[in-house]
C-alpha positions, -999 to 999 in steps of 0.1 A, spaced: 803 -36 -360 807 -17 -327 780 -14 -301 780 23 -306 771 18 -343 745 -8 -334 730 14 -308 723 44 -331 689 59 -328 659 44 -346 629 67 -348 646 90 -324 651 63 -297 681 39 -291 674 5 -307 676 -13 -274 645 5 -262 623 -14 -286 636 -48 -273 631 -36 -237 595 -23 -245 586 -56 -263 600 -77 -235 582 -57 -208 549 -57 -227 550 -95 -229 561 -100 -193 535 -77 -179 508 -94 -201 519 -128 -188 520 -118 -151 488 -97 -149 469 -120 -173 477 -151 -152 470 -131 -120 437 -119 -133 422 -154 -134 441 -169 -105 415 -163 -77 387 -179 -98 409 -208 -107 417 -215 -71 380 -215 -62 364 -230 -94 390 -257 -103 410 -263 -71 378 -261 -50 392 -238 -23 368 -216 -4 367 -179 -10 387 -172 22 413 -198 14 415 -186 -23 420 -151 -11 448 -161 13 466 -181 -14 462 -152 -39 478 -127 -15 505 -152 -4 515 -153 -41 514 -115 -41 536 -113 -10 562 -136 -26 561 -117 -59 567 -83 -42 592 -95 -16 617 -114 -39 628 -82 -57 651 -76 -28 670 -107 -36 669 -100 -73 685 -67 -67 712 -82 -45 719 -109 -71 722 -84 -99 742 -57 -81 766 -79 -62 772 -111 -83 761 -115 -119 748 -82 -132 714 -72 -145 716 -90 -179 724 -124 -165 699 -120 -136 671 -112 -161 681 -141 -183 684 -168 -156 654 -157 -136 633 -154 -168 640 -191 -174 626 -199 -140 597 -176 -148 589 -195 -181 591 -229 -163 567 -216 -137 542 -206 -163 546 -240 -181 541 -260 -149 511 -239 -140 496 -245 -174 501 -283 -173 486 -283 -138 454 -267 -152 449 -297 -176 430 -329 -166 457 -344 -145 450 -362 -112 436 -337 -87 465 -341 -62 490 -334 -91 469 -305 -102 471 -288 -68 509 -296 -64 518 -283 -99 497 -252 -94 515 -243 -62 549 -251 -76 541 -230 -107 530 -201 -86 561 -201 -65 584 -201 -96 563 -174 -112 566 -152 -80 604 -158 -79 606 -150 -116 586 -117 -116 602 -106 -84 637 -114 -95 635 -94 -127 615 -65 -113 644 -44 -98 663 -49 -131 636 -38 -155 627 -10 -131 661 6 -138 651 7 -175 618 24 -167 599 -7 -178 578 -10 -147 559 21 -158 545 4 -189 509 -5 -183 498 -15 -218 508 -51 -212 489 -54 -179 459 -37 -195 456 -63 -223 465 -91 -200 436 -84 -176 413 -77 -205 420 -108 -227 430 -136 -204 395 -138 -187 380 -141 -222 403 -171 -228 391 -185 -195 354 -182 -201 347 -178 -238 367 -209 -249 356 -244 -239 382 -272 -236 386 -306 -220 348 -309 -217 344 -278 -194 326 -245 -200 360 -228 -194 396 -232 -205 421 -224 -178 449 -242 -197 445 -216 -224 442 -188 -199 475 -199 -183 491 -212 -215 489 -180 -235 507 -159 -208 533 -187 -207 539 -184 -244 542 -146 -241 567 -149 -213 588 -172 -236 585 -145 -263 596 -119 -237 628 -139 -230 635 -143 -268 631 -105 -273 654 -98 -244 681 -121 -259 677 -106 -294 685 -72 -280 718 -83 -263 741 -67 -290 726 -33 -282 729 -34 -244 758 -19 -226 774 -44 -202 780 -30 -167 799 -50 -141 782 -55 -107 791 -25 -85 776 -36 -52 740 -33 -40 732 1 -25 707 -14 -2 733 -36 14 756 -6 18 728 13 35 721 -16 58 758 -17 67 757 21 75 727 14 99 745 -15 115 776 5 120 756 34 135 738 11 159 769 -7 171 789 25 176 760 41 195 765 15 222 803 14 220 808 52 221 776 65 236 794 94 254 804 109 221 779 137 212 767 137 175 738 155 158 725 121 145 732 86 156 742 76 121 770 102 122 790 77 142 793 55 110 812 82 92 845 68 105 841 39 81 817 51 53 815 80 29 800 112 42 775 115 13 764 79 17 757 84 54 737 116 48 716 100 22 711 70 45 695 95 69 671 106 42 663 70 33 656 63 70 630 90 70 614 76 38 612 41 54 595 57 84 571 76 61 563 43 43 552 25 75 515 31 71 515 23 34 511 -15 35 474 -8 43 470 9 9 482 -23 -8 459 -43 15 430 -25 -2 444 -21 -37 454 -58 -43 420 -71 -32 408 -60 -67 422 -94 -77 406 -114 -49 377 -102 -29 363 -79 -56 365 -107 -82 344 -129 -59 320 -100 -53 317 -93 -91 310 -130 -96 277 -126 -79 267 -95 -99 251 -89 -133 279 -84 -158 258 -83 -189 257 -52 -212 237 -50 -244 264 -28 -259 296 -47 -251 283 -81 -241 295 -99 -209 319 -81 -186 336 -108 -166 344 -102 -129 382 -108 -134 382 -82 -162 373 -53 -138 409 -48 -127 415 -37 -163 402 -3 -151 434 3 -131 460 3 -160 435 20 -182 430 49 -157 467 52 -152 473 57 -189 445 82 -191 449 101 -157 487 106 -156 488 130 -185 454 145 -176 465 153 -140 501 164 -150 491 187 -178 456 199 -168 444 192 -132 476 199 -113 486 231 -131 452 245 -122 454 234 -86 490 248 -83 477 282 -94 449 279 -68 475 268 -43 456 236 -37 473 202 -34 507 216 -43 527 191 -23 532 154 -31 522 141 3 490 161 2 481 144 -31 491 109 -17 470 116 14 440 124 -8 446 93 -29 447 72 3 415 87 16 398 80 -17 409 44 -14 392 43 20 360 57 5 362 31 -23 360 4 3 331 21 20 314 20 -14 324 -17 -17 309 -24 17 276 -8 7 277 -28 -25 283 -60 -6 254 -53 18 232 -47 -13 242 -80 -27 235 -98 6 201 -82 8 190 -100 -24 194 -134 -5 207 -151 -36 216 -188 -32 250 -180 -46 258 -153 -20 273 -174 9 303 -191 -7 315 -203 27 282 -222 29 265 -249 9 233 -240 -9 203 -262 -17 171 -257 -37 140 -278 -35 114 -277 -63 79 -292 -58 67 -306 -91 43 -330 -74 6 -325 -72 9 -323 -34 12 -295 -10 37 -307 16 54 -296 48 91 -299 45 114 -302 76 150 -290 70 177 -301 95 149 -312 119 141 -276 130 132 -255 100 96 -261 87 84 -248 54 52 -254 35 60 -258 -2 30 -255 -25 30 -276 -57 47 -256 -85 68 -236 -60 103 -239 -46 124 -231 -16 161 -221 -15 184 -220 16 221 -220 26 238 -239 54 272 -247 68 288 -277 50 276 -310 63 247 -335 61 213 -320 52 183 -340 66 151 -335 46 118 -349 60 88 -343 37 53 -352 51 18 -339 59 7 -340 23 -26 -325 16 -54 -334 -9 -54 -347 -36 -24 -366 -21 -25 -392 6 -18 -376 40 4 -406 49 29 -399 22 63 -390 35 100 -390 24 130 -388 47 165 -386 33 200 -372 39 224 -355 15 260 -342 18 260 -305 12 295 -292 3 310 -257 6 303 -235 -24 280 -260 -41 244 -255 -52 224 -287 -48 191 -290 -65 163 -314 -55 131 -322 -74 100 -334 -55 78 -353 -80 54 -383 -83 17 -390 -81 -10 -385 -54 -1 -419 -40 37 -420 -44 63 -392 -40 100 -391 -49 128 -367 -40 155 -367 -67 188 -348 -67 195 -331 -100 229 -329 -116 238 -292 -111 263 -268 -127 265 -234 -113 287 -219 -141 260 -195 -152 261 -174 -184 255 -138 -175 227 -121 -194 209 -154 -200 188 -179 -182 206 -212 -178 180 -238 -186 176 -275 -180 147 -297 -190 138 -328 -168 113 -354 -179 100 -389 -170 112 -404 -202 141 -402 -226 130 -379 -255 138 -350 -278 128 -315 -267 124 -285 -289 122 -250 -273 110 -223 -296 111 -186 -289 78 -171 -298 91 -137 -308 115 -146 -336 109 -184 -340 144 -194 -330 146 -230 -319 168 -250 -296 169 -288 -296 177 -308 -265 179 -345 -257 168 -359 -224 196 -385 -222 212 -380 -187 197 -407 -165 188 -396 -130 174 -415 -101 137 -425 -98 131 -428 -135 140 -392 -145 160 -380 -175 177 -346 -179 191 -325 -207 223 -305 -208 221 -269 -198 213 -243 -225 212 -205 -223 179 -187 -230 173 -150 -234 145 -132 -216 112 -139 -234 83 -163 -241 88 -199 -254 69 -229 -264 81 -264 -256 76 -296 -276 84 -332 -266 88 -357 -295 67 -334 -317 40 -330 -291 35 -295 -278 32 -292 -241 24 -255 -238 44 -222 -232 65 -207 -205 83 -174 -199 118 -166 -188 112 -135 -167 147 -126 -155 182 -127 -170 210 -142 -149 188 -170 -136 185 -208 -134 154 -223 -150 144 -259 -145 115 -272 -167 98 -305 -155 78 -324 -181 54 -351 -170 45 -371 -201 15 -391 -188 -4 -361 -174 8 -339 -202 18 -310 -179 49 -289 -173 62 -271 -143 87 -242 -146 110 -231 -118 131 -200 -121 157 -190 -95 179 -159 -96 216 -169 -101 230 -134 -97 217 -104 -78 204 -77 -102 232 -52 -94 254 -44 -123 291 -51 -121 300 -15 -132 291 -4 -97 326 -17 -88 342 11 -109 350 35 -80 386 24 -77 413 46 -64 445 56 -83 476 63 -62 504 87 -70 540 78 -81 565 66 -56 600 79 -47 618 48 -35 609 16 -54 626 -10 -31 607 1 0 576 6 -21 576 -31 -32 581 -42 4 550 -22 15 531 -40 -12 543 -74 1 534 -65 37 500 -53 25 493 -88 11 503 -103 44 477 -82 62 450 -95 38 461 -131 46 459 -125 83 425 -109 82 409 -134 58 425 -163 78 412 -155 112 376 -150 101 370 -123 126 344 -104 105 317 -110 80 324 -97 45 307 -63 49 323 -56 83 357 -67 69 354 -40 41 344 -13 67 374 -24 89 398 -20 60 383 14 51 387 27 87 422 13 89 431 30 57 418 64 69 437 61 102 469 51 84 467 80 59 463 104 88 494 89 104 511 91 70 504 128 67 515 135 103 548 116 96 553 138 65 551 169 86 572 156 114 600 143 90 601 175 70 587 162 37 562 190 33 585 219 24 586 216 -14 559 221 -39 556 199 -70 568 216 -101 544 220 -130 548 198 -161 564 226 -181 584 240 -152 622 234 -152 635 214 -123 667 226 -105 696 203 -111 715 189 -82 750 201 -78 762 167 -65 757 132 -79 737 111 -56 751 78 -45 716 63 -40 
């Protein structure tokens, strides 16, 4: 059977289209799904700080968007598109596989090494095939990226594995499986593809034109020409030289655009960390995870492209408003700048809540006074705070040794009671201490802490002075939760596992003996309940884990218009990631100032972009309406 017969239309489309679409769906799911959870994995499992995690995330982005240049050269000059996609996809699959294995309980040094090797291979894989699938139109398919960013965070958080309240091996493993499926689909479609021999990379030809023009400019500087590239016409085709001139203008026009990608790609890093501090709970759809918020981008693209092309732009054309592409791109860039102003306002609002989880570059500590004593507590030998019995104090500090000196106890406790101790406070950790004891003896005990909170619920731990069974009963609907105080702590204390409680009133029973009632007043909080068996009393400490700002306030994202030169466009994306690495690495600003800096930089660059558009002559043509015929070119372009 001939390829012509195999390639006959199916449902009005060539058969190979369905293999390409299936391949691209799986590949986009695997890339964006893995990328969605990457920044949280770097911080939560590999224990990097937010700034370091951000730098690594954008270094991966730079590599993924810079390697398409080499993929295009390999395909166009040496082995062709089919073999390039095939061989590079194998590298891609191995990268996912190594990344998945690295997320399992292997030694920490091996976990870090395998994670980085996997990321490098994935970046080479996605970058290597990107220029090849772009020629098929596959890079415009956003369904895979939508489902990848929607579902992979659910695999990460809603599934428990290897004894953790998360499952990164599944979050990375499922995209790895889909990438293998993508490779299989691509191979199954081989009989339907038309084999085209490599014909040389146009980018290399253009670079040779530029090189020839520069060298001849110095060798024959007395020869007058209208453009310095005209000197390369002695060796290269006239049309290639003319189109190289146009491409040079496009490159110049693209110079300010890396700043856009600096803003846009932070949806996967800075904005994920911002969302991690916010309330993501919705009574209608449940928990919205911070790494799911980037789902909005492909969703809006699918919705807004037809809406703008068939409704908004035709109306604006009739009103003679935003009729030129650069005007629309300028407006999109300014909206991106405004989005970062909104993000800065949001960040300042989060900071104003003074949550112990806000300063991720610091260590956080929380002291609860369950003793019968009112004491003066000295933190770091210079901060003094009086902590009443039944109250708590929460602070943040730079990583290092925390010196706590508790003294000056008041009646009914002995005034001579004192405790002095030191603890190592690590970056990003939330250390909890319980002050307990009797009027003549005090103890300060560090509590086993887990900051992986469940949004929409109060994460609750019970602590007691004896090993026992605890029953917590919700008074409203009589639901009960049983806990065992089996985790042995210092100073004769025992603790339960964490459990999630909804907002409401509860009774608590220890070994069938009721100790009273307590109330969970806020969602998204941490609750510690201390039970003292001998005195038959309880103390309840509730601390906000998240600020009470809903994650949907992150929605104002910006959507950018379509590009006209994909190779240069990808390079601007790569350079945008480099700019994020530089800014986050030098630590020149706090988080709010950093967002304002990016917003101002974006506005300035879009003004430069618009000015370049006028100067380079890109403002002369209007955009045709969706149903308006486009004039056909009389010559076939070589670019």
